[in-house]
Each structure stands twice: as C-alpha cells, then as structure tokens.
C-alpha positions as CSV (number, residue, x, y, z in Angstrom):
1,M,-1.1,-11.0,4.0
2,A,-1.8,-7.0,3.4
3,V,-2.8,-4.1,5.2
4,L,-6.8,-2.8,4.6
5,I,-7.0,-3.6,1.4
6,D,-6.7,-7.0,-0.5
7,K,-8.3,-9.1,-3.1
8,S,-11.5,-9.9,-0.8
9,T,-11.8,-6.0,-1.5
10,R,-15.5,-4.7,-2.8
11,L,-14.7,-1.3,-4.0
12,I,-17.3,1.3,-5.3
13,V,-16.6,4.6,-6.9
14,Q,-18.7,7.8,-5.8
15,G,-18.5,9.9,-8.7
16,L,-18.1,6.9,-11.4
17,T,-19.5,8.2,-14.3
18,G,-16.8,11.0,-14.3
19,R,-13.6,11.1,-16.2
20,E,-12.0,10.5,-13.7
21,G,-13.9,7.7,-11.5
22,T,-14.7,6.0,-15.1
23,F,-10.8,6.2,-15.4
24,H,-9.4,5.1,-12.5
25,A,-12.6,2.8,-11.6
26,K,-11.2,0.6,-15.1
27,A,-7.7,0.4,-14.0
28,A,-8.9,-0.8,-10.5
29,A,-10.8,-3.4,-12.2
30,A,-7.6,-4.5,-14.9
31,Y,-5.3,-4.2,-11.8
32,G,-8.3,-7.0,-10.3
33,T,-9.8,-4.9,-7.9
34,Q,-13.2,-6.4,-7.3
35,V,-14.7,-3.0,-8.4
36,V,-19.0,-4.2,-8.0
37,G,-20.3,-0.6,-8.7
38,G,-20.4,3.0,-8.4
39,V,-22.6,6.4,-7.0
40,T,-23.5,8.8,-9.1
41,P,-27.5,11.0,-8.0
42,G,-29.4,10.3,-10.4
43,K,-28.2,7.9,-12.7
44,G,-29.6,5.0,-10.5
45,G,-30.5,1.7,-12.3
46,T,-27.8,2.2,-15.6
47,T,-24.9,0.5,-16.4
48,H,-21.9,2.7,-17.1
49,E,-18.4,0.7,-18.6
50,E,-20.4,-2.7,-17.3
51,F,-20.8,-1.5,-13.7
52,P,-24.4,-0.7,-12.2
53,V,-24.6,2.6,-11.3
54,Y,-26.5,3.6,-7.7
55,N,-28.3,6.3,-7.0
56,T,-27.3,6.0,-2.8
57,V,-23.9,4.9,-0.9
58,A,-26.4,3.3,0.9
59,D,-28.1,1.0,-2.3
60,A,-24.8,0.1,-3.2
61,V,-24.0,-1.4,-0.4
62,Q,-27.7,-3.1,-0.2
63,H,-26.7,-4.6,-3.5
64,T,-22.9,-4.7,-4.1
65,G,-22.3,-5.7,-0.3
66,A,-19.4,-3.8,-1.2
67,N,-16.8,-2.7,1.8
68,A,-14.8,-0.1,0.3
69,S,-15.3,3.0,-1.7
70,V,-12.9,5.7,-3.7
71,I,-14.0,8.9,-4.0
72,F,-14.0,10.9,-7.0
73,V,-16.5,14.1,-6.4
74,P,-16.0,17.5,-6.9
75,P,-13.8,20.1,-4.0
76,P,-18.2,21.3,-3.0
77,F,-19.1,17.8,-2.5
78,A,-17.0,16.3,-1.4
79,A,-17.0,16.0,2.4
80,D,-20.6,14.5,1.9
81,A,-19.7,11.8,-0.2
82,I,-17.2,10.9,2.9
83,M,-19.9,10.9,5.3
84,E,-22.6,9.3,3.3
85,A,-20.1,6.4,3.2
86,A,-19.8,6.8,6.9
87,D,-23.3,6.6,6.7
88,A,-23.3,4.0,5.4
89,E,-20.8,1.8,6.5
90,I,-18.4,1.7,4.5
91,A,-15.4,0.4,5.9
92,L,-12.5,1.9,3.4
93,I,-12.9,5.1,2.4
94,V,-10.0,6.8,0.6
95,C,-11.0,10.8,-1.2
96,I,-9.1,11.3,-3.9
97,T,-10.5,15.3,-4.2
98,E,-7.7,17.9,-3.6
99,G,-9.3,21.1,-2.5
100,I,-11.7,20.6,0.1
101,P,-12.4,23.1,2.3
102,V,-10.4,22.7,5.7
103,L,-14.0,23.4,7.8
104,D,-15.6,20.7,5.0
105,T,-13.0,18.1,6.1
106,M,-13.5,19.0,9.6
107,K,-17.2,18.1,9.6
108,A,-16.5,15.4,7.7
109,L,-14.2,13.7,10.0
110,A,-16.3,14.9,13.6
111,F,-18.8,12.8,11.7
112,M,-17.0,10.0,11.5
113,K,-15.8,9.8,14.9
114,G,-17.5,6.3,16.8
115,R,-18.3,5.3,13.2
116,R,-16.9,2.0,12.0
117,S,-15.7,3.8,8.9
118,R,-11.2,4.4,8.2
119,L,-10.9,7.6,6.3
120,I,-7.3,7.7,4.0
121,G,-7.3,11.5,2.5
122,P,-8.0,13.9,1.3
123,N,-6.0,14.6,-1.6
124,C,-3.8,11.4,-1.7
125,P,-3.6,8.5,-3.9
126,G,-5.3,6.0,-2.3
127,L,-3.6,2.4,-1.6
128,I,-2.3,-0.5,-3.6
129,T,-1.8,-4.2,-2.0
130,A,1.0,-5.3,-4.6
131,G,-0.6,-7.8,-6.5
132,Q,-3.9,-8.4,-5.1
133,A,-6.0,-4.2,-4.7
134,K,-5.9,-1.0,-5.0
135,A,-8.1,2.4,-4.5
136,G,-7.1,5.4,-5.9
137,I,-4.3,6.8,-8.4
138,I,-1.6,4.6,-8.1
139,P,-0.7,2.9,-10.8
140,G,-0.2,-0.9,-10.9
141,H,2.2,-1.3,-13.6
142,I,5.3,-0.3,-11.1
143,C,4.6,-2.6,-7.8
144,T,5.6,-5.4,-7.4
145,E,5.2,-8.1,-4.0
146,G,7.0,-8.6,-1.6
147,R,7.4,-7.1,2.1
148,V,8.0,-3.6,2.5
149,G,5.6,-1.2,3.1
150,I,5.3,2.4,2.4
151,V,3.6,4.9,3.9
152,S,3.1,8.5,2.3
153,K,2.3,12.0,3.0
154,S,2.9,12.4,-1.4
155,G,1.8,11.2,-4.0
156,T,4.5,11.6,-6.3
157,L,6.5,10.5,-3.8
158,T,4.7,7.7,-3.4
159,Y,5.4,6.3,-7.0
160,E,8.5,7.5,-6.4
161,A,9.7,5.3,-4.2
162,I,7.6,2.1,-5.6
163,H,9.8,2.7,-8.5
164,Q,13.3,2.3,-7.0
165,L,12.1,-0.5,-4.7
166,T,11.1,-2.6,-7.4
167,K,14.1,-1.7,-9.1
168,L,16.1,-3.1,-6.4
169,G,14.2,-6.3,-6.3
170,L,12.5,-5.0,-3.1
171,G,9.0,-5.8,-3.0
172,Q,6.2,-4.5,-1.7
173,S,2.9,-5.5,0.6
174,T,0.8,-2.4,1.0
175,C,1.3,1.4,-0.1
176,I,-0.9,4.0,0.7
177,G,-0.3,7.5,0.6
178,I,-1.9,9.4,3.4
179,G,-2.8,12.9,1.9
180,G,-1.0,16.1,2.1
181,D,-3.8,18.1,3.6
182,P,-3.7,19.5,6.9
183,L,-6.5,17.3,8.3
184,I,-6.0,14.0,7.4
185,G,-8.5,10.5,8.7
186,T,-5.1,8.4,8.8
187,S,-2.1,9.9,10.0
188,F,1.6,8.0,10.1
189,I,1.1,6.7,13.3
190,D,-2.4,5.0,12.5
191,A,-0.4,3.4,9.0
192,L,2.5,2.1,11.0
193,E,0.6,0.5,13.6
194,L,-1.5,-1.4,10.6
195,F,2.5,-2.7,9.4
196,A,3.3,-3.0,13.0
197,G,0.8,-6.2,13.2
198,D,1.3,-7.2,9.5
199,A,3.3,-10.4,9.4
200,Q,3.4,-9.9,5.8
201,T,5.2,-6.3,6.2
202,E,9.1,-6.4,7.6
203,A,10.3,-3.0,6.6
204,V,9.0,0.4,6.1
205,V,9.1,3.5,4.0
206,M,7.9,6.6,5.4
207,I,7.7,9.5,3.4
208,G,7.1,13.5,4.9
209,E,6.8,16.7,3.4
210,I,7.3,20.1,5.1
211,G,4.9,21.3,7.6
212,G,3.7,20.8,10.5
213,S,4.6,18.0,13.1
214,A,3.3,14.4,12.0
215,V,6.9,13.0,11.1
216,Q,8.1,14.3,14.6
217,E,5.3,12.7,16.1
218,A,5.8,9.4,13.8
219,A,9.3,9.4,14.6
220,A,8.7,9.4,18.9
221,W,6.6,6.9,18.3
222,I,9.0,4.8,16.0
223,Q,11.1,4.7,19.0
224,A,9.2,3.6,21.4
225,H,6.9,0.8,19.7
226,F,8.0,0.2,15.8
227,A,10.6,-2.8,15.2
228,K,11.1,-3.0,11.9
C-alpha cells in the first residue's frame, strides 16, 4: 500500500514545456510514474519529449484520465494553475512553485474548499512512494521500498532523512514534502492521518521548520490519536 500516489496514478505536468517541467517529467517517467501528458496554454495538440501537450487541464483529463498534477509554473500564474486543476477535479495537486504571493495562495485555498482535490504545497518538493511513482523533485535513486513514512516542511531535510534511512536499511513507504510556506494545502496532521490508515507504514519521521505552530499542533494530535 501507499498514500496519495502509487503505480496507478496518472500524472500530468502543468508547465511541461518549461525547463523544470521537462526535466522532472522525464525523471518521473524514468522512475516508473505514468506521466500521461502536460499542459501549456497555446501549445495544445503538440508533443514535447514524446508527452502529449494540452491547452487546459480539463482537456488533459478528458483525453488521458489524469488524476494527479504537478505544477511547475512561475509564481504569478501558479495560483491560477492550482485552481484550474481543482476545477478539473484533479484528485491530487502538487505545487512545487516557490514565491507565490500569500494572497494568491489564500484565493486558491478558498477556491478549493468543498472540492474533491487535495493540494500538496506550494513551495514543496512533492512526494514519492518508493519503487512506485513520484510527483515533484525528490530524487528517486535515494529511496528504497519499506515501511517508514516521512512528512516534512523542509525539502532538503526530506532528502537527508530519506538518505539516512536508506543507509540504515530502513526503507520508506511514502515521503511527503508538505511545503514551507505559511499557507499550505496539506498539514502535518493531514499527512499523519493518511499514514495512520496505511497498513504498510509502521513508523513516521516528521520534520518541522522554525516558525508557526504546526509542529506543536501535530505533537498534541500525535499524543491523542497516533499509535505508530
């Protein structure tokens, strides 16, 4: 088992034709992820690195059956990309973009309330289920399959935790970078609830950052509700 992403996930890349989108789409596909296409307005009907390109997320969903999207879009346009994906009922939206204005993120989160989509990020490294699939920038080669989940606000410390666990012979189930911005779509508690319901995950590494009360809130929730 896994949480949020696995071999059945059908991933599109918003901003596919940009440098970062191209690089990480190819890396995800090489890892085994079903990357079924990308979205770049004005380039629909073309292909890019053998991936079909669509003008809108709705078009991509209609033609590919995509249920996840990873966003590599510049900060001024990233919130609109999040809302477009949510409007197309993408189940999992992963926003890598750093530097989105806080007001833009507020609008995107308000738009998503009551909708079917879950947002990871923004300003995050994404997530990976070891040996199955990834969406984002976490390097797959440092992961190994196992039973330890990771949830972290820090991108680089996510990689460090994965690397150290792998060196110790402790494989990972799913590793989630929830993002370092003040406003994010998925909290520590949200991620811990997912891990609590995952039979494969036997333990969880949680990594916070300075600032805010998210770690303290998660600690209180763990004491009351988390047995792993």
